[in-house]
C-alpha positions in Angstrom: -22.9 -11.3 -2.9 -24.2 -15.3 -2.2 -21.9 -16.5 -0.8 -20.0 -18.9 -3.3 -18.5 -22.3 -1.8 -14.9 -22.7 -2.5 -11.8 -24.8 -2.1 -10.3 -22.4 0.0 -13.5 -22.5 2.3 -12.2 -25.1 4.7 -9.4 -23.0 6.2 -11.9 -20.0 7.1 -13.4 -20.2 10.9 -16.9 -20.3 10.0 -17.4 -17.3 12.4 -15.5 -15.3 10.3 -18.0 -15.1 7.5 -20.2 -12.0 7.5 -23.5 -11.5 5.6 -23.1 -7.3 6.3 -20.3 -5.2 6.7 -20.8 -1.4 8.2 -23.2 0.9 6.6 -21.4 4.0 8.2 -18.7 6.5 7.5 -15.1 5.1 8.2 -15.6 8.1 11.2 -18.5 6.8 12.3 -17.0 3.2 12.6 -13.8 4.4 13.7 -15.6 6.4 16.6 -17.6 3.3 17.5 -14.7 0.8 17.9 -12.0 3.0 19.5 -13.5 5.3 21.9 -13.4 2.8 24.8 -9.6 3.6 24.2 -9.2 6.9 25.3 -6.3 6.8 26.8 -4.4 4.3 25.4 -2.4 5.8 22.2 -3.7 6.4 19.1 -0.5 8.0 17.3 2.7 8.5 17.6 5.0 11.4 15.7 8.7 12.2 16.1 8.4 11.6 20.1 5.3 13.0 20.9 2.0 10.4 21.5 -1.6 11.5 21.0 -4.2 9.2 23.0 -7.3 8.2 21.1 -9.0 10.7 23.6 -7.4 13.8 22.1 -7.2 12.1 18.2 -10.7 12.6 18.3 -10.8 15.9 20.0 -8.3 16.8 16.7 -10.4 15.3 14.5 -13.9 17.1 15.8 -11.5 20.6 15.6 -10.9 20.2 12.0 -14.7 19.0 11.2 -15.9 22.5 12.2 -13.0 23.9 10.8 -13.5 22.5 6.9 -17.4 24.2 8.0 -16.2 27.5 8.3 -14.1 27.8 5.0 -17.5 26.4 3.3 -16.2 22.4 3.0 -20.0 20.2 2.7 -21.0 16.8 2.3 -20.1 15.9 -1.5 -17.2 17.8 -2.3 -13.5 16.8 -2.9 -11.2 18.0 -0.9 -7.2 17.4 -2.2 -4.8 16.3 0.5 -1.0 16.7 -0.1 1.3 14.7 2.6 3.3 12.4 3.9 2.2 10.5 7.3 1.5 13.2 9.7 -1.3 13.6 12.6 -2.8 16.8 10.4 -3.3 14.3 7.8 -5.1 12.0 9.7 -7.5 15.0 11.6 -8.0 16.6 8.1 -8.9 13.0 6.3 -11.5 11.7 9.2 -12.4 15.2 9.4 -13.8 15.1 5.7 -14.8 12.1 6.4 -17.7 12.6 9.2 -18.5 15.9 6.8 -19.4 13.5 4.5 -16.7 15.3 1.9 -14.2 12.8 -0.1 -10.5 12.6 0.1 -8.4 13.0 -2.8 -5.1 11.6 -1.6 -2.7 13.2 -3.8 1.5 11.7 -3.7 3.4 14.3 -2.6 6.1 13.6 -5.7 3.8 15.1 -8.6 4.4 17.3 -10.7 2.4 20.6 -10.5 0.9 20.2 -13.5 -0.2 16.3 -12.5 -1.5 18.1 -9.5 -3.8 20.5 -11.1 -5.5 18.5 -13.6 -5.9 15.9 -10.0 -8.0 19.2 -8.2 -9.1 20.4 -11.4 -10.7 16.8 -12.3 -12.2 16.7 -9.0 -12.9 20.4 -9.2 -11.0 20.5 -5.3 -11.5 24.1 -4.1 -9.7 22.9 -1.0 -5.3 21.8 -1.0 -4.7 20.5 2.6 -0.9 20.5 1.6 2.1 20.0 3.7 4.7 23.2 3.9 7.7 22.0 1.7 4.8 20.8 -1.1 3.1 24.1 -0.9 5.3 26.0 -3.1 4.0 23.2 -6.1 0.5 25.3 -5.9 1.8 28.4 -7.0 3.4 26.9 -9.7 0.3 26.4 -11.3 -1.7 28.6 -14.1 -5.3 27.6 -13.0 -8.5 28.0 -15.4 -10.1 30.7 -15.4 -12.8 31.5 -12.5 -10.7 28.2 -10.3 -9.9 29.2 -7.1 -8.0 27.1 -4.9 -7.6 27.4 -1.0 -4.6 26.1 0.0 -3.8 25.1 3.8 -1.0 24.5 4.7 0.3 22.2 7.3 3.2 22.5 9.2 5.3 19.7 10.7 6.6 21.8 13.6 3.2 21.2 14.7 2.8 18.1 15.7 6.1 17.8 17.5 7.1 18.2 21.1 7.9 21.7 22.1 11.6 21.4 21.7 12.0 19.9 18.8 9.1 22.1 17.4 11.2 25.6 18.4 14.2 24.2 16.1 12.6 22.6 13.4 10.5 26.0 12.7 14.3 27.6 13.0 15.6 24.9 10.8 14.1 23.5 8.6 10.2 24.8 7.9 9.5 26.4 4.7 9.0 30.3 5.2 7.4 31.3 1.7 3.9 28.7 1.7 1.0 30.7 0.9 -2.2 29.6 2.1 -4.0 29.6 5.1 -1.8 28.3 7.9 -3.0 25.2 10.1 -3.3 27.1 13.1 -5.5 29.4 11.5 -7.2 27.1 9.5 -8.0 26.0 13.1 -9.1 28.5 14.7 -11.8 29.9 11.9 -13.7 26.7 13.2 -14.3 28.1 17.3 -18.3 29.2 17.1 -19.0 26.3 14.9 -20.4 23.0 16.3 -19.1 19.9 15.7 -21.3 18.0 12.6 -21.3 14.3 11.8 -23.2 14.2 8.3 -23.5 10.3 9.1 -22.2 9.0 5.7 -23.9 5.9 4.2 -21.7 2.5 3.7 -21.5 3.4 -0.3 -20.8 6.9 0.0 -17.1 7.6 -1.6 -14.6 8.3 1.5 -11.4 8.4 -0.9 -9.8 8.7 -4.5 -6.4 6.7 -3.9 -4.4 6.9 -7.6 -2.8 3.6 -9.1 1.0 3.7 -9.6 1.0 5.1 -13.1 3.5 3.2 -14.7 1.9 2.3 -17.6 0.6 5.5 -18.4 -1.8 7.9 -16.8 -2.5 6.9 -13.2 -6.1 6.1 -12.1 -8.4 7.2 -9.4 -9.5 4.7 -7.6 -13.1 5.6 -5.8 -13.4 3.7 -2.6 -16.4 3.7 -0.4 -16.6 3.7 3.4 -17.8 0.0 3.4 -15.1 -0.6 1.2 -12.7 0.3 3.9 -14.6 -0.8 7.2 -14.7 -4.1 5.4 -10.9 -4.7 5.2 -10.7 -3.0 9.0 -12.7 -6.2 10.2 -10.7 -8.6 7.4 -7.9 -7.3 9.2 -8.7 -8.2 12.7 -9.8 -11.4 11.2 -6.3 -12.0 10.0 -4.3 -11.5 12.7 -5.0 -14.5 14.6 -4.6 -12.5 17.9 -7.4 -11.8 20.0 -7.0 -8.7 22.0 -4.4 -6.4 20.2 -5.7 -3.5 22.0 -1.9 -1.3 22.9 0.0 -2.9 20.6 1.8 -0.6 18.1 2.2 -0.7 14.4 5.2 1.4 12.3 3.2 3.1 9.5 5.5 3.6 6.6 3.2 3.1 3.8 2.0 7.0 3.1 -1.9 7.7 4.0 -2.2 8.3 0.1 -1.8 4.8 -0.5 -3.9 2.3 -0.1 -2.5 0.0 2.2 -0.9 3.0 4.1 -4.5 4.4 4.7 -6.4 1.7 4.5 -4.4 -1.4 7.1 -1.9 1.0 8.5 -4.1 4.0 9.5 -8.1 3.0 9.8 -7.4 -0.8 10.6 -5.1 -0.5 12.9 -6.7 2.7 14.9 -10.3 0.6 14.9 -8.6 -2.6 16.6 -7.1 -0.1 19.3 -3.4 -0.5 17.6 -1.5 2.8 18.2 0.4 3.6 14.6 4.2 5.3 14.7 3.7 7.3 11.3 6.4 8.2 9.8 6.7 10.7 6.9 10.0 10.0 5.5 11.4 6.2 5.5 15.0 5.7 7.1 16.4 2.5 7.4 18.2 3.1 10.8 15.8 5.2 12.5 13.1 2.6 11.9 15.2 -0.6 13.3 15.6 1.4 16.3 12.3 2.4 16.9 11.1 -0.9 16.5 13.0 -1.9 19.2 13.2 0.4 21.0 9.5 1.1 21.4 8.9 -3.1 21.5 6.7 -2.5 17.9 4.2 -5.4 17.4 3.3 -5.0 13.8 4.9 -4.6 11.1 4.2 -3.7 7.1 6.6 -2.5 4.4 7.4 -3.4 0.7 9.9 -6.1 0.3 12.8 -3.0 0.3 11.9 -1.8 3.7 13.2 -5.0 4.9 15.8 -5.6 2.9 17.1 -2.4 4.3 16.3 -2.9 7.9 18.1 -5.4 7.8 20.8 -4.5 7.4 21.0 -2.3 10.7 23.4 -3.2 13.3 19.7 -3.5 15.8 19.0 -6.4 14.1 22.1 -8.1 15.1 22.2 -7.2 18.7 18.7 -7.6 19.8 15.8 -9.6 20.2 12.8 -9.4 17.9 10.9 -11.5 20.7 8.1 -9.0 20.5 7.3 -9.0 16.9 3.8 -10.6 16.6 2.7 -9.5 12.7 5.1 -8.9 9.5 3.6 -8.5 6.8 5.6 -7.9 2.7 3.2 -6.1 0.0 3.5 -4.3 -2.9 5.9 -6.5 -5.0 8.2 -9.8 -5.0 9.6 -10.9 -1.5 12.3 -12.7 -2.3 13.1 -16.4 -1.4 16.8 -14.5 0.6 14.9 -12.0 2.5 12.4 -14.2 3.5 14.5 -17.2 5.0 16.9 -14.3 6.7 13.4 -12.5 8.5 12.3 -16.0 9.7 16.0 -16.7 11.1 16.1 -13.9 13.0 12.4 -14.5 14.4 13.1 -18.0 14.7 16.8 -17.1 17.3 14.5 -14.2 19.0 11.9 -16.6 19.7 9.1 -14.7 18.2 5.9 -16.9 17.6 5.9 -15.0 14.1 7.1 -15.7 10.6 7.0 -13.2 7.9 3.8 -13.0 5.8 3.3 -12.4 1.9 0.1 -11.3 1.2 -1.4 -9.6 -2.0 -4.0 -6.7 -2.8 -4.2 -3.6 -5.0 -5.6 -0.2 -4.4 -8.9 -1.3 -6.8 -9.9 -4.3 -3.9 -8.5 -1.1 -1.2 -5.7 -3.0 0.0 -4.7 -6.4 1.0 -7.4 -9.2 -0.2 -5.0 -12.0 0.0 -2.9 -13.4 3.0 -0.9 -16.3 4.7 -2.7 -18.1 7.3 -0.9 -17.7 10.9 -2.2 -21.5 11.0 -1.2 -22.8 8.7 1.9 -20.8 5.7 3.1 -22.7 2.2 6.3 -20.9 1.6 6.4 -19.1 -2.3 2.5 -18.8 -1.9 0.1 -15.8 -1.4 -1.8 -17.4 0.7 -5.6 -17.6 1.0 -8.4 -15.4 0.1 -9.0 -12.8 3.0 -12.8 -13.7 4.9 -16.3 -13.0 2.4 -13.7 -12.7 -0.2 -13.9 -15.1 -3.5 -11.8 -15.5 -6.6 -11.4 -16.9 -9.9 -8.1 -18.0 -11.9 -8.8 -17.7 -16.1 -7.8 -16.8 -18.8 -6.6 -13.5 -19.4 -8.9 -11.4 -21.5 -12.2 -14.3 -21.0 -14.4 -15.1 -18.1 -13.6 -19.0 -18.3 -11.9 -20.7 -15.7 -8.6 -22.1 -16.0 -7.6 -26.0 -14.1 -6.9 -26.1 -11.0 -3.1 -25.1 -11.6 -3.4 -24.1 -14.2 -1.9 -19.8 -14.6 -4.6 -17.8 -15.3 -5.4 -13.8 -14.5 -6.9 -13.1 -11.0 -10.5 -12.3 -10.5 -11.6 -11.4 -6.9 -14.6 -10.3 -5.5 -16.3 -9.0 -1.9 -16.8 -5.9 0.2 -13.8 -4.3 -0.7 -13.9 -3.7 -4.2 -13.6 -0.5 -5.6 -16.9 1.1 -7.0 -14.7 2.5 -9.9 -12.2 4.6 -11.4 -13.1 8.3 -11.3 -14.8 9.6 -14.3 -13.1 6.7 -16.1 -16.3 4.2 -17.5 -14.0 2.4 -20.4 -11.2 1.4 -17.6 -13.9 1.1 -15.2 -15.5 -1.2 -17.1 -12.6 -3.2 -18.1 -11.5 -3.9 -15.0 -14.7 -4.0 -12.9 -16.9 -7.6 -15.3 -19.7 -9.1 -14.0 -19.8 -12.9 -15.0 -22.7 -15.2 -16.1 -22.7 -16.0 -12.4 -24.2 -12.8 -12.1 -20.6 -11.7 -9.9 -19.3 -8.6 -10.0 -15.4 -9.6 -10.4 -12.3 -7.7 -9.8 -9.8 -8.5 -13.0 -7.2 -7.7 -12.0 -4.1 -7.9 -14.6 -2.1 -10.1 -12.5 -1.1 -13.9 -13.3 -1.9 -16.1 -10.5 -2.3 -20.4 -10.1 -4.4 -21.9 -7.7 -3.8 -25.3 -6.0 -6.2 -27.8 -4.5 -6.3 -26.2 -0.4 -7.0 -22.9 -2.0 -3.7 -21.2 -1.5 -2.7 -18.7 -4.2 1.1 -18.5 -6.2 1.6 -14.7 -8.0 3.5 -15.6 -11.5 3.3 -11.5 -12.3 2.1 -8.7 -13.9 0.3 -10.2 -16.7 2.5 -7.0 -18.6 5.5 -8.3 -17.3 5.1 -12.0 -19.3 6.6 -11.5 -22.8 7.0 -14.1 -25.6 10.5 -15.8 -26.6 10.2 -17.8 -29.6 6.3 -18.7 -29.1 7.6 -20.0 -25.5 5.7 -17.9 -22.3 8.4 -16.2 -20.2 8.0 -15.8 -16.3 10.3 -13.4 -15.2 9.4 -13.9 -11.6 10.1 -17.8 -12.1 14.0 -16.9 -13.6 14.9 -14.6 -10.5 13.6 -16.7 -8.4 16.7 -19.0 -9.7 18.9 -16.1 -9.6 18.1 -15.2 -5.8 19.8 -18.5 -4.9 23.1 -17.8 -6.2 25.5 -16.5 -3.4 26.1 -12.2 -3.9 22.9 -11.3 -5.9 21.1 -8.8 -3.4 18.3 -8.0 -5.8 17.3 -8.8 -9.7 14.8 -8.0 -12.0 14.3 -10.0 -15.6 12.6 -8.0 -18.1 11.9 -9.4 -21.5 14.0 -6.5 -24.6 12.9 -6.4 -28.4 15.1 -8.9 -30.6 14.9 -10.3 -33.8 13.4 -12.9 -35.5 12.4 -14.3 -31.5 10.7 -11.2 -30.9 11.4 -10.8 -27.6 15.3 -11.2 -25.4 15.2 -12.3 -21.6 17.9 -9.7 -19.6 18.4 -10.1 -16.3 19.0 -6.7 -14.0 21.8 -7.2 -10.8 22.3 -5.6 -7.8 25.2 -7.4 -6.8 26.2 -7.6 -2.6 29.3 -5.1 -2.1 32.4 -7.3 -2.6 30.7 -9.3 -4.9 33.2 -10.5 -7.9 30.9 -9.5 -10.8 33.0 -11.2 -14.0 32.5 -14.6 -11.8 28.9 -13.8 -10.3 27.2 -13.3 -14.1 28.8 -16.5 -15.2 27.5 -18.3 -11.6 24.5 -16.3 -12.5 23.7 -17.7 -15.7 25.2 -21.6 -15.1 22.3 -21.8 -12.2 19.7 -20.8 -14.6 21.1 -23.2 -17.3 20.6 -25.9 -15.0 17.1 -25.1 -13.5 15.0 -23.5 -16.2 14.2 -24.7 -20.2 16.6 -23.4 -23.2 14.2 -20.3 -24.5 14.1 -19.3 -20.6 17.7 -18.8 -20.7 19.1 -15.4 -20.5 21.1 -13.7 -23.2 22.6 -10.9 -20.6 23.5 -10.0 -17.2 23.5 -6.5 -16.1 25.2 -5.2 -12.9 23.0 -2.3 -11.4 24.2 0.2 -8.4 20.4 0.9 -8.1 17.3 0.1 -9.8 15.1 2.9 -11.2 11.5 3.1 -8.7 8.0 4.3 -8.9 6.4 6.9 -7.0 5.4 3.9 -4.7 8.8 2.8 -4.3 8.6 -0.8 -6.4 10.7 -1.3 -9.2 10.0 0.0 -12.5 10.3 -2.3 -14.8 9.4 -1.0 -18.0 12.3 1.5 -17.4 14.3 -1.4 -17.5 13.0 -2.6 -20.6 13.5 1.0 -21.5 17.7 0.7 -21.0 20.2 0.4 -24.3 22.7 -0.7 -22.0 23.1 -4.2 -21.6 24.6 -5.8 -23.7 
């Protein structure tokens, strides 16, 4: 792709630009970059440490087992699991064979699992025992046989914990081939590296699906390998080997697999795998093990900030803290940065932007200069433009439009969905293939991007465009507001009315708080953006990826 000179180029060191990225499998790139760290911790799970040497041994053993049950290059194998070591081994083993990981959310219904398995012709399903019973609920098409390979958490635990877990928590009824039985089948087979190419599909990851059926995003080896290099380039730390990351973002999530696992492991950073989020447990792990890297959605930071460790202990060891997946409120940002400053940490929380369709993060706040309220600048070798929605026409600098991006991490397309692929990936007059994100952004003279919101969240009141995030920014300035979400609801004459849902602080006076919120919006925003209702909730509905489900709020009927 011809490099495009743009306004943010001055912020990127020339040595960061690369003409090519690794044209090999994810496994081969990991092996090439990480084999020298044999004795360093690679995976940490419930008190057990797996070093790089042992991790590669387990991946290669898993590779032999997949061969034994007939998995070959080009096959799809479904993986249904939270963050556990076996899921990591299985994914890289499949990748080394040239097979494709079909990564499914464990919370999917039996019918949704059936649809994804049949559509990709996955004849092997690697599944954690507690979700295996869903496969038993499925009536497969005639002649379609599925072999479940059932993983158990106990197999990855230290001996005492393993015994206790098997006794107290483990599912005894999961049918299929047990993980240990699966591995034994590979005895007598030789490890085979099928030498996958950069443009081979490595994984199918699924979009959030809040506006309809989830789409399978096809991501290549090159996509993930390019991201691993870009991730290092954006860290601002010369040697990160031996550092650690807390991975609460799941392996079936683009950021979870792409950044928190692949990018970290390729750069010598050990991964603390968290299968189920618990704020107190995560907070204790952070301080006990002095974990340097944190990535999470805003809800993660809101939760851990309420834990006593963030009041009692020093966080000077923290080096990179990234927020992704949703809008980070100014209140949360200030609380985290105040803690970091008090601790003497050299970092501040970094906002960013990304989506599964570009593997994960493609935009970051650079360590050398941050602009609060922005999403930062594009990753090295990533391009962007802002266009009028529904067109290829660029808008003036500072104007709001649809963000389009291009670069080496763009998806190959949606699996077996040509119509959606052609709508999202479009070649412009400049000859470059651009991803139309569906997100409203603006860009300033220095190349810093500001997110406004999803275009499908924007609504019109009496002919005026309403950007919910702008109203939310004002509401968050009011003391007593823990979380808020603004949506447009159907209304006669004006078309939509503006409703603000609020989760208040525990001891807030709700009557007074409602008036304070309305007063703040009256003071800061024009008449057409005023709130018609403020509704208090104890919690917000969430999508499977733990984001606020805006559409569920739009459908509520209790806003008066």
